[in-house]
C-alpha positions, -999 to 999 in steps of 0.1 A, spaced: 363 219 457 341 216 487 318 248 487 342 267 463 349 269 426 379 281 405 383 289 368 410 299 344 402 329 322 414 335 286 443 356 299 455 328 321 444 344 354 427 322 380 396 334 397 379 315 426 347 321 447 328 306 475 338 293 510 373 305 520 379 296 557 408 274 547 422 300 523 412 279 493 404 309 471 441 319 471 434 356 474 455 360 506 424 363 529 400 340 547 369 360 535 341 341 518 333 354 484 300 353 465 316 367 433 349 356 417 382 370 431 416 368 416 440 342 430 474 356 437 497 340 411 531 355 418 555 372 393 529 376 365 526 339 360 495 326 342 477 292 344 466 268 317 444 247 340 432 246 376 419 218 398 405 217 433 405 193 461 385 193 493 398 227 506 428 233 483 434 241 447 463 238 422 471 255 390 493 242 362 513 272 350 520 283 314 555 272 306 554 245 333 553 242 371 525 239 396 513 263 423 488 252 451 471 270 479 446 264 507 442 237 535 475 219 540 471 200 573 477 167 554 503 181 530 479 185 500 496 218 489 528 199 483 552 224 496 569 201 521 550 217 551 517 213 568 510 250 569 479 264 553 487 286 523 466 317 515 484 324 482 497 302 454 528 284 466 554 263 447 549 225 448 582 211 460 603 192 434 580 201 406 596 223 379 590 234 344 590 198 332 553 195 342 533 201 310 499 185 316 476 176 345 459 150 323 472 116 312 
């Protein structure tokens, strides 16, 4: 992303660090972080991959589905709103059928 980074750990958790004014770290705060902090993936869900945009990030979840968080003024989070999201939010109309973020 722009001034932030995210990674998926072996256990499927997502950690992000860096600039966070637009909530792109997904930890529920707007605090900048110089060390990794856990992204809030709800209900014990785990990720298989993570990608980031300018000020938002998205995770492909184990078993399917996608969650995104961060700056959403242009609808990049994909939840049908233009509200910034400080925690992982369901992408509208994307369900367990999503299996890969790569062609």
